[in-house]
DRENVO-46432 format. One record per residue (C-alpha): x, y, z; residue number from 1. Coordinates in steps of 0.02 Angstrom, whole numbers, plus 50000, padded with zeros to 5 digits. Layout:
N
((X Y Z) NUM)
...
END
This chain:
110
((47379 48133 51578) 1)
((47342 47965 51451) 2)
((47174 48103 51368) 3)
((47327 48221 51342) 4)
((47449 48108 51259) 5)
((47316 48016 51148) 6)
((47291 48201 51082) 7)
((47485 48243 51079) 8)
((47496 48073 50986) 9)
((47356 48098 50855) 10)
((47415 48265 50824) 11)
((47600 48233 50792) 12)
((47520 48102 50678) 13)
((47401 48216 50564) 14)
((47578 48297 50552) 15)
((47659 48167 50495) 16)
((47522 48134 50377) 17)
((47519 48311 50308) 18)
((47724 48302 50292) 19)
((47714 48131 50172) 20)
((47567 48233 50067) 21)
((47695 48358 50038) 22)
((47809 48211 50000) 23)
((47690 48161 49837) 24)
((47652 48338 49801) 25)
((47834 48333 49728) 26)
((47847 48154 49638) 27)
((47910 48069 49822) 28)
((47859 47901 49883) 29)
((47727 47982 50017) 30)
((47844 47941 50176) 31)
((47854 48049 50316) 32)
((47969 48060 50485) 33)
((47936 48155 50647) 34)
((48079 48154 50785) 35)
((47970 48200 50945) 36)
((48046 48238 51118) 37)
((47932 48268 51237) 38)
((47794 48378 51156) 39)
((47941 48458 51056) 40)
((47965 48421 50851) 41)
((48137 48395 50850) 42)
((48125 48346 50654) 43)
((47990 48338 50529) 44)
((48055 48284 50367) 45)
((47995 48188 50196) 46)
((48068 48059 50094) 47)
((48173 48162 49968) 48)
((48257 47999 49852) 49)
((48211 48069 49701) 50)
((48249 48250 49721) 51)
((48409 48235 49781) 52)
((48451 48090 49687) 53)
((48526 48012 49842) 54)
((48473 47817 49904) 55)
((48504 47881 50084) 56)
((48372 48031 50064) 57)
((48268 47936 50183) 58)
((48133 48034 50288) 59)
((48188 47938 50430) 60)
((48364 47943 50391) 61)
((48338 48166 50365) 62)
((48223 48153 50555) 63)
((48368 48093 50649) 64)
((48508 48192 50570) 65)
((48406 48336 50600) 66)
((48348 48293 50772) 67)
((48538 48238 50811) 68)
((48599 48418 50784) 69)
((48485 48513 50888) 70)
((48448 48384 51027) 71)
((48566 48435 51203) 72)
((48643 48238 51199) 73)
((48718 48130 51065) 74)
((48579 48018 51079) 75)
((48405 47998 51056) 76)
((48366 47865 51182) 77)
((48218 47977 51246) 78)
((48133 48021 51091) 79)
((48003 47953 51002) 80)
((48015 47900 50810) 81)
((47852 47927 50722) 82)
((47854 47856 50507) 83)
((47679 47885 50404) 84)
((47637 47822 50225) 85)
((47512 47926 50176) 86)
((47416 47779 50097) 87)
((47296 47860 49973) 88)
((47434 47967 49920) 89)
((47527 47784 49901) 90)
((47401 47714 49779) 91)
((47383 47878 49659) 92)
((47580 47869 49674) 93)
((47588 47665 49646) 94)
((47582 47650 49482) 95)
((47717 47754 49407) 96)
((47840 47670 49538) 97)
((47785 47484 49486) 98)
((47805 47520 49284) 99)
((47974 47594 49309) 100)
((48031 47504 49428) 101)
((48141 47325 49363) 102)
((48181 47162 49459) 103)
((48355 47117 49433) 104)
((48391 46926 49410) 105)
((48532 46959 49562) 106)
((48376 46976 49686) 107)
((48339 46863 49803) 108)
((48166 46775 49794) 109)
((48040 46727 49945) 110)
END
């Protein structure tokens, strides 16, 4: 059984990485989220912050909402959430993000 679970986990991680790559392809930060219940994917999405011009359009928020709408219960307690960042795409994407990001003087420093 443990081998099957490991293979299934790898499949879900690959799905999430492929979804993160889709985000990068459309100019989003390459982050994706999957919500899984047992062996069924309830939701799979990536960030849409730039496309939708919505600061709350993070992959995990969209995925939780989508999974809750198809789940038989209002809670998602028996679900697993995966949040993936496509590192190779992130390195490619980061310089343009860094160049366009400015820091406010009101922001706390560490």
